[in-house]
TIMIVO-930219 format. One line per 3 residues: number of its first residue (from 1); their letters; for each residue y, z, x of C-alpha. Coordinates in steps of 0.2 Angstrom, whole numbers, plus 2048, in hexadecimal, padded with zeros to 3 digits. Layout:
BEGIN
NUM> A> Y Z X ~ ...
END
This chain:
BEGIN
1> XXX> 7F8 7CE 80A ~ 80A 7CC 80F ~ 812 7CA 7FE
4> XXX> 811 7DC 7FA ~ 814 7E3 80B ~ 824 7DB 80F
7> XXX> 82C 7E5 801 ~ 827 7F6 808 ~ 836 801 80C
10> XXX> 83E 812 809 ~ 83F 80D 7F7 ~ 82C 80B 7F5
13> XXX> 827 810 7E3 ~ 81D 820 7E0 ~ 80B 81D 7DD
16> XXX> 800 827 7D2 ~ 7F0 82B 7DC ~ 7EB 831 7ED
19> XXX> 7DE 82B 7F9 ~ 7D2 82E 808 ~ 7C5 824 811
22> XXX> 7B3 825 80B ~ 7A9 825 81A ~ 79D 816 815
25> XXX> 796 817 827 ~ 78E 827 825 ~ 78B 829 812
28> XXX> 780 81C 80B ~ 780 821 7F9 ~ 78C 828 7EC
31> XXX> 787 835 7E0 ~ 789 82E 7CE ~ 796 837 7C4
34> XXX> 794 83C 7B2 ~ 7A1 841 7A5 ~ 79D 853 7A8
37> XXX> 7A0 852 7BB ~ 7B0 848 7B8 ~ 7B8 853 7AB
40> XXX> 7CA 858 7AE ~ 7CF 86A 7AD ~ 7DE 86D 7A3
43> XXX> 7E9 87D 7A1 ~ 7F5 880 793 ~ 7F4 879 781
46> XXX> 7F7 867 780 ~ 805 861 775 ~ 801 857 765
49> XXX> 80C 849 76B ~ 804 842 77B ~ 812 835 77F
52> XXX> 817 832 791 ~ 828 829 794 ~ 82A 821 7A5
55> XXX> 834 813 7AD ~ 82F 805 7B9 ~ 831 7F3 7BE
58> XXX> 82B 7E5 7B3 ~ 81C 7DD 7BB ~ 81A 7CA 7BE
61> XXX> 808 7CA 7B8 ~ 7FB 7D7 7B2 ~ 7ED 7CB 7B8
64> XXX> 7E6 7D6 7C7 ~ 7DD 7C8 7D0 ~ 7ED 7BE 7D1
67> XXX> 7F9 7CC 7D5 ~ 801 7D2 7E5 ~ 80E 7DF 7E3
70> XXX> 810 7F2 7DF ~ 81B 7EC 7D0 ~ 80B 7E4 7C8
73> XXX> 7FE 7F0 7CF ~ 806 800 7C8 ~ 805 7FB 7B6
76> XXX> 7F4 7F3 7B9 ~ 7ED 804 7BE ~ 7EE 809 7AC
79> XXX> 7E5 7F9 7A5 ~ 7D7 7F6 7B1 ~ 7CA 800 7BB
82> XXX> 7C1 7FA 7CB ~ 7B0 7FF 7D2 ~ 7B7 80F 7D9
85> XXX> 7C7 819 7D7 ~ 7D1 826 7E1 ~ 7D1 838 7DC
88> XXX> 7DF 843 7E4 ~ 7D8 853 7ED ~ 7DF 864 7EF
91> XXX> 7E3 860 802 ~ 7EF 852 7FC ~ 7E4 844 802
94> XXX> 7D6 83E 7F6 ~ 7C5 836 7F5 ~ 7BD 827 7EE
97> XXX> 7B4 82B 7DD ~ 7A9 820 7D2 ~ 7B3 814 7C6
100> XXX> 7AA 807 7BD ~ 79C 809 7CA ~ 793 819 7C7
103> XXX> 78B 819 7D8 ~ 788 80D 7E7 ~ 77F 80C 7F7
106> XXX> 780 803 807 ~ 772 7FB 811 ~ 76D 803 822
109> XXX> 774 7F4 82B ~ 785 7F6 822 ~ 785 7E4 81B
112> XXX> 780 7E7 809 ~ 788 7F1 7FC ~ 780 7F4 7EB
115> XXX> 78A 7FB 7DC ~ 783 801 7CC ~ 78E 7FD 7BD
118> XXX> 78F 80B 7B0 ~ 787 806 7A0 ~ 794 80E 795
121> XXX> 7A2 803 79D ~ 7AB 7F8 790 ~ 7BA 7ED 78F
124> XXX> 7C8 7F2 784 ~ 7C2 7E7 776 ~ 7B1 7F0 776
127> XXX> 7A7 7E3 77F ~ 79B 7E9 78C ~ 7A1 7E8 79E
130> XXX> 794 7E1 7AB ~ 791 7DE 7BD ~ 794 7CB 7B9
133> XXX> 7A6 7CF 7B5 ~ 7A9 7D6 7C6 ~ 7A0 7C7 7CE
136> XXX> 7AC 7BB 7C4 ~ 7BC 7C5 7C8 ~ 7B8 7C7 7DB
139> XXX> 7B4 7B5 7DD ~ 7C3 7B0 7D2 ~ 7CE 7BA 7DF
142> XXX> 7C6 7B1 7EE ~ 7C4 79F 7E7 ~ 7D2 795 7F0
145> XXX> 7D5 78A 7E0 ~ 7DD 799 7D7 ~ 7EA 79C 7E4
148> XXX> 7E9 7AF 7E4 ~ 7F5 7B8 7F0 ~ 7E7 7C2 7F7
151> XXX> 7DA 7B4 7F8 ~ 7D7 7B8 80A ~ 7D3 7CA 807
154> XXX> 7C1 7C9 80B ~ 7C2 7BD 81A ~ 7B7 7C3 828
157> XXX> 7B0 7D1 81D ~ 7A6 7CA 80E ~ 799 7BD 813
160> XXX> 7A0 7AB 812 ~ 7B1 7B0 80C ~ 7BA 7A8 81A
163> XXX> 7B1 797 818 ~ 7B4 798 805 ~ 7C6 79A 808
166> XXX> 7C6 78A 813 ~ 7BC 781 806 ~ 7AE 77F 812
169> XXX> 7A2 788 807 ~ 7A1 78A 7F4 ~ 7A6 799 7EB
172> XXX> 794 79D 7E5 ~ 790 79F 7F7 ~ 79B 7AE 7F9
175> XXX> 792 7BE 7FC ~ 795 7C5 7EB ~ 789 7C5 7DC
178> XXX> 783 7CE 7CD ~ 771 7D2 7CF ~ 770 7D6 7BC
181> XXX> 77C 7DD 7AF ~ 77D 7EE 7B8 ~ 77B 7EA 7CA
184> XXX> 789 7E2 7D5 ~ 785 7DE 7E7 ~ 791 7DA 7F5
187> XXX> 78A 7D2 806 ~ 796 7D4 815 ~ 798 7C8 824
190> XXX> 797 7D7 830 ~ 798 7EA 82D ~ 7A9 7F0 828
193> XXX> 7AE 802 82A ~ 7BB 801 81C ~ 7B2 7F6 80F
196> XXX> 7B1 804 802 ~ 7C4 805 803 ~ 7C5 7F4 7FB
199> XXX> 7BB 7F9 7EC ~ 7CA 801 7E3 ~ 7D7 7F4 7E8
202> XXX> 7E1 7ED 7D9 ~ 7DD 7DB 7DD ~ 7CA 7DE 7DB
205> XXX> 7CB 7E6 7C9 ~ 7C2 7DC 7BC ~ 7C7 7D0 7AF
208> XXX> 7BC 7C6 7A3 ~ 7B8 7B4 7A4 ~ 7B9 7B0 792
211> XXX> 7CA 7B8 790 ~ 7D1 7AF 7A0 ~ 7CA 79E 799
214> XXX> 7D2 7A2 788 ~ 7E4 7A6 78F ~ 7E4 79C 7A0
217> XXX> 7F4 79F 7AA ~ 7FB 7A9 79B ~ 7EF 7B7 79E
220> XXX> 7F8 7C7 7A4 ~ 809 7C1 79F ~ 809 7C8 78D
223> XXX> 801 7D7 785 ~ 7F5 7CD 779 ~ 7ED 7C4 787
226> XXX> 7E7 7D3 790 ~ 7D6 7DB 78F ~ 7D3 7E9 79B
229> XXX> 7C6 7F6 79F ~ 7D2 804 7A4 ~ 7D8 814 79C
232> XXX> 7E5 80C 792 ~ 7E9 7FB 789 ~ 7F9 7F2 788
235> XXX> 7FF 7F3 776 ~ 810 7EB 779 ~ 81A 7E2 786
238> XXX> 82C 7DE 782 ~ 834 7D4 791 ~ 841 7DD 79B
241> XXX> 840 7EC 78F ~ 830 7F6 78F ~ 81D 7F6 78F
244> XXX> 813 802 783 ~ 802 807 789 ~ 7F6 810 77D
247> XXX> 7E5 81A 781 ~ 7D6 80E 782 ~ 7C9 815 776
250> XXX> 7BC 80A 77E ~ 7BE 812 790 ~ 7AF 81A 796
253> XXX> 7B8 82A 79B ~ 7C4 82B 78C ~ 7C0 83E 78B
256> XXX> 7CB 840 79A ~ 7D9 835 795 ~ 7E5 841 78C
259> XXX> 7F5 836 78A ~ 7F5 82C 77A ~ 804 821 77E
262> XXX> 80E 81D 78D ~ 81F 814 78B ~ 823 80A 79B
265> XXX> 836 807 79A ~ 83D 7F9 7A5 ~ 84E 800 7AB
268> XXX> 855 7F6 7B9 ~ 865 7FF 7BD ~ 862 80F 7C8
271> XXX> 870 819 7C0 ~ 869 815 7AF ~ 858 81B 7B4
274> XXX> 85F 82B 7BB ~ 868 82E 7AA ~ 859 82A 7A0
277> XXX> 850 838 7A9 ~ 85F 844 7A8 ~ 85F 842 795
280> XXX> 84C 843 792 ~ 84A 831 78E ~ 83D 830 79C
283> XXX> 831 83E 7A2 ~ 831 839 7B5 ~ 83B 82F 7C1
286> XXX> 83B 829 7D3 ~ 84B 82D 7DC ~ 853 827 7EC
289> XXX> 866 82C 7EA ~ 869 83C 7F3 ~ 876 842 7E6
292> XXX> 86A 840 7D7 ~ 85C 849 7E1 ~ 868 858 7E4
295> XXX> 86D 857 7D1 ~ 85B 857 7CB ~ 855 864 7D7
298> XXX> 860 870 7CD ~ 857 86C 7BD ~ 84B 87B 7BA
301> XXX> 840 870 7AE ~ 83C 863 7BC ~ 82F 862 7C9
304> XXX> 834 85A 7DA ~ 827 850 7E4 ~ 82C 84A 7F5
307> XXX> 81E 842 7FE ~ 81D 838 80E ~ 815 827 809
310> XXX> 80E 819 813 ~ 81C 80C 813 ~ 822 809 825
313> XXX> 832 803 82B ~ 831 7FB 83D ~ 839 7EE 848
316> XXX> 831 7DE 84D ~ 837 7D6 85D ~ 837 7C4 862
319> XXX> 82C 7C2 871 ~ 833 7B1 873 ~ 844 7B8 877
322> XXX> 844 7BB 88A ~ 84B 7CC 888 ~ 83F 7D2 87C
325> XXX> 831 7CB 886 ~ 835 7D9 893 ~ 82B 7E9 890
328> XXX> 838 7F4 897 ~ 845 7ED 88B ~ 83A 7F0 87C
331> XXX> 836 801 881 ~ 848 806 884 ~ 84D 7FF 873
334> XXX> 83E 809 86B ~ 845 81A 872 ~ 857 818 871
337> XXX> 85B 81D 85F ~ 858 82C 855 ~ 84B 82A 847
340> XXX> 84F 83C 840 ~ 861 838 841 ~ 85E 829 836
343> XXX> 854 833 829 ~ 862 840 828 ~ 871 834 828
346> XXX> 86C 825 81F ~ 85C 828 815 ~ 861 838 80C
349> XXX> 852 841 814 ~ 846 835 80C ~ 83B 831 81A
352> XXX> 831 837 829 ~ 834 831 83B ~ 825 829 843
355> XXX> 821 826 855 ~ 811 81C 851 ~ 80B 80F 845
358> XXX> 7FE 819 83A ~ 804 826 82E ~ 7FC 837 82A
361> XXX> 7F7 830 819 ~ 7E9 825 821 ~ 7D9 82F 822
364> XXX> 7C8 82C 82A ~ 7B9 835 823 ~ 7C5 841 81A
367> XXX> 7CF 845 82A ~ 7E1 83E 82D ~ 7E0 830 83A
370> XXX> 7EF 839 843 ~ 7E4 848 845 ~ 7D6 83E 84E
373> XXX> 7E3 833 858 ~ 7F3 83A 860 ~ 7FD 82B 85C
376> XXX> 80F 831 861 ~ 810 823 86D ~ 823 821 86C
379> XXX> 825 833 870 ~ 81A 830 880 ~ 826 822 885
382> XXX> 835 82D 882 ~ 82D 83B 88D ~ 82A 82F 89B
385> XXX> 83C 827 89A ~ 849 834 898 ~ 857 827 89A
388> XXX> 855 818 88E ~ 864 80F 896 ~ 85D 810 8A7
391> XXX> 84C 808 8A1 ~ 856 7FB 898 ~ 860 7F6 8A8
394> XXX> 84F 7F5 8B1 ~ 849 7E9 8A4 ~ 859 7DE 8A6
397> XXX> 857 7DD 8B8 ~ 845 7D7 8B6 ~ 84B 7CA 8AA
400> XXX> 859 7C4 8B4 ~ 869 7BC 8AE ~ 876 7C6 8A5
403> XXX> 876 7D8 8AB ~ 884 7DF 8A1 ~ 87C 7E6 890
406> XXX> 88E 7E6 888 ~ 88D 7D3 889 ~ 87C 7D1 880
409> XXX> 87B 7CF 86E ~ 86B 7CF 863 ~ 869 7CA 851
412> XXX> 861 7D7 845 ~ 85A 7D0 835 ~ 858 7DC 826
415> XXX> 84B 7D9 818 ~ 858 7DC 80A ~ 86A 7DB 805
418> XXX> 86D 7EC 7FE ~ 87A 7F9 805 ~ 86B 803 80A
421> XXX> 864 7F5 815 ~ 875 7F3 81D ~ 877 805 821
424> XXX> 866 806 829 ~ 869 7F7 834 ~ 87B 7FD 838
427> XXX> 874 80E 83E ~ 868 806 84A ~ 875 7FA 850
430> XXX> 881 809 854 ~ 873 813 85D ~ 86F 804 868
433> XXX> 881 801 86C ~ 884 813 871 ~ 874 815 87B
436> XXX> 871 804 882 ~ 881 7FB 881 ~ 87B 7EC 878
439> XXX> 883 7E3 869 ~ 87A 7E0 859 ~ 87E 7D3 84C
442> XXX> 879 7D8 83B ~ 872 7CA 82F ~ 86D 7D0 81E
445> XXX> 861 7C5 814 ~ 854 7C6 807 ~ 843 7CB 80D
448> XXX> 83B 7BA 80A ~ 848 7B2 814 ~ 846 7BE 823
451> XXX> 833 7BC 824 ~ 835 7A9 823 ~ 841 7AA 832
454> XXX> 834 7B6 83B ~ 826 7A9 838 ~ 831 79B 83F
457> XXX> 836 7A6 84E ~ 848 7A5 84A ~ 84D 7B8 84D
460> XXX> 850 7C5 85A ~ 84C 7D5 850 ~ 845 7D7 83F
463> XXX> 846 7E7 835 ~ 835 7E6 82D ~ 82B 7F0 820
466> XXX> 819 7F2 81C ~ 80E 7FD 811 ~ 7FB 7FF 812
469> XXX> 7F0 7F8 804 ~ 7E2 803 808 ~ 7DD 813 812
472> XXX> 7D9 80C 823 ~ 7E3 80A 833 ~ 7DF 7F7 833
475> XXX> 7EB 7F6 824 ~ 7F9 7F8 831 ~ 7F1 7F1 841
478> XXX> 7EA 7E0 83A ~ 7FC 7D9 839 ~ 7FD 7D9 84B
481> XXX> 7ED 7D0 850 ~ 7F4 7C1 85A ~ 7E6 7B6 853
484> XXX> 7E6 7BA 840 ~ 7F5 7C6 83D ~ 804 7C3 833
487> XXX> 80F 7C5 842 ~ 806 7BA 84D ~ 815 7AE 84F
490> XXX> 820 7BB 858 ~ 818 7B7 868 ~ 80F 7C7 86C
493> XXX> 7FD 7C4 872 ~ 7F1 7D2 878 ~ 7DE 7CE 878
496> XXX> 7DA 7E0 87B ~ 7E3 7E5 86C ~ 7DA 7D8 861
499> XXX> 7C9 7DD 869 ~ 7CB 7F0 865 ~ 7D1 7EC 854
502> XXX> 7C2 7E1 850 ~ 7B6 7EE 857 ~ 7BD 7FC 84D
505> XXX> 7BC 7F2 83D ~ 7AA 7EF 840 ~ 7A5 800 845
508> XXX> 79D 80C 839 ~ 79E 81C 843 ~ 7AF 824 83E
511> XXX> 7B3 82D 84E ~ 7B0 81D 858 ~ 7BA 813 84C
514> XXX> 7C9 81F 84D ~ 7C7 81E 860 ~ 7C8 80B 860
517> XXX> 7D6 80A 853 ~ 7DF 817 85F ~ 7DD 80B 86E
520> XXX> 7E4 7FC 864 ~ 7F3 806 85E ~ 7F6 80D 86F
523> XXX> 7F7 7FB 876 ~ 802 7F5 868 ~ 80F 804 869
526> XXX> 80E 80C 87A ~ 807 7FF 886 ~ 810 7F0 880
529> XXX> 81D 7F7 873 ~ 81A 7E7 869 ~ 823 7EF 85A
532> XXX> 82E 7FE 857 ~ 828 80A 849 ~ 837 814 841
535> XXX> 832 81E 832 ~ 827 820 823 ~ 830 820 812
538> XXX> 82E 82E 805 ~ 82B 82D 7F3 ~ 837 839 7EA
541> XXX> 832 83C 7D8 ~ 838 848 7CB ~ 82E 84C 7BB
544> XXX> 830 858 7AD ~ 825 868 7AE ~ 81C 864 79D
547> XXX> 814 855 7A6 ~ 804 85E 7AC ~ 7F6 859 7B9
550> XXX> 801 84B 7C0 ~ 7FC 847 7D2 ~ 804 83B 7DE
553> XXX> 7FE 834 7EF ~ 7FF 826 7FB ~ 7F2 81A 7F5
556> XXX> 7EB 812 7E5 ~ 7F3 80F 7D5 ~ 7ED 81C 7C8
559> XXX> 7EB 81C 7B6 ~ 7F1 82D 7B1 ~ 7E0 833 7AC
562> XXX> 7E1 846 7AA ~ 7F4 846 7A8 ~ 7F9 84F 798
565> XXX> 809 856 790 ~ 80B 869 78C ~ 81B 872 786
568> XXX> 827 863 785 ~ 830 86B 776 ~ 830 87D 77C
END
């Protein structure tokens, strides 16, 4: 799951849907949704021309089972629909709603989920979509012979997934099967409090076996190879130029799809994107440059959305370095720079300082995790240690050896080579020099090189990034499990953390889960300060006022269902 996450940063792309956790531990059955209940309310007369012009990056593939990045998942959201979908709510959060599955239920022991596939679901070529298509697609994503980036997604969750991944069991022994054409069943290894969160995940959206067999590895790389089940179809894909999506007349809820055409223009240069929005060539744009933000704020025909996302920047420290193996030194470094100062000085205000690992956007049972758990753990360390330099010197004394911080030099690796990456690292370096006296050697490199060095243990400080795939604290905490996590090579081991995290994931009671997640986060950030959280990035988006019913959020990859155009030429 790392291939998407390592790209998370202040510049994370805006996404088109919101999310919240459906409490699968205390709600056994979902009410079926019909077209009347799903109807989208609109205000204002719709324009005759319902063409939406946007810009975005070019995906490497539009094959959901084999993809791993926002760049691919965002356009895939228009082409495919999973068992469930996210619907933004008025409180800025969201809820899991029926997608291809019109209803579902969970067994009393929490081990079996049964999904009822809607009988009016079709593929874009008009053929019937069945539970067998989901069985094929989910097994395709898990089967190790396919080399899917998220092959291990179900490990420890779905029955036999771990053994299948190790080639110790056959793919047909995976706990996934179609009971009949309209009944899809998933059997878990053990209860999982966030399983329903996975049912909207892009990798698990369906593809059709006969189409995959026909096109092989070319599937998802050209428009005429793709057969989807979402609100749109891909009419045209001109490499490095644009993609053209048109309304899918075979989509089960086409009455609530109002846009007839969407032109996805591939514009790589940032200034060219800004100018395209300024001239009206595109109808919305994601902006990170402060000057452009101020300029577009003056446009009375634009609407500005500035939302805190779930992309986290934080420091990874090498516990194999004798200095960073010391708790006082780690804590001193965590409290000796101004997060707010960075947001103001370097990030153009596009971020929110954080003193914990889990953001406000993560919810449990419809309530933000941060309201259930007071996770401002770095603040607590600050309150207990008013003098970071004093704490640092105490750490040096415990370590022994060099006692003059001015003679100490540590390397900091960035996960990018841009000017923004450089300015960010320089800011922290200056703060540590001023407040602790230490020297920092900046080494810029591409993110894949940085993470390879971290995996090899060849680093002092890494400026890392992460963005949650689904709405659960485990999406952030899992990385730091010293047995199975992505950062297990950094040398931090705490069995109490591992145990609390595992118990939380298996607990169905929401309040107990939150308590256990809070215990794990406290161990990671306050007790051991194994990592140093810095800030969450913001999505800063401008759109024209004639784009109606457009909603943004922190999770999911929406399909623009319900969006329409009214008054473009007034």
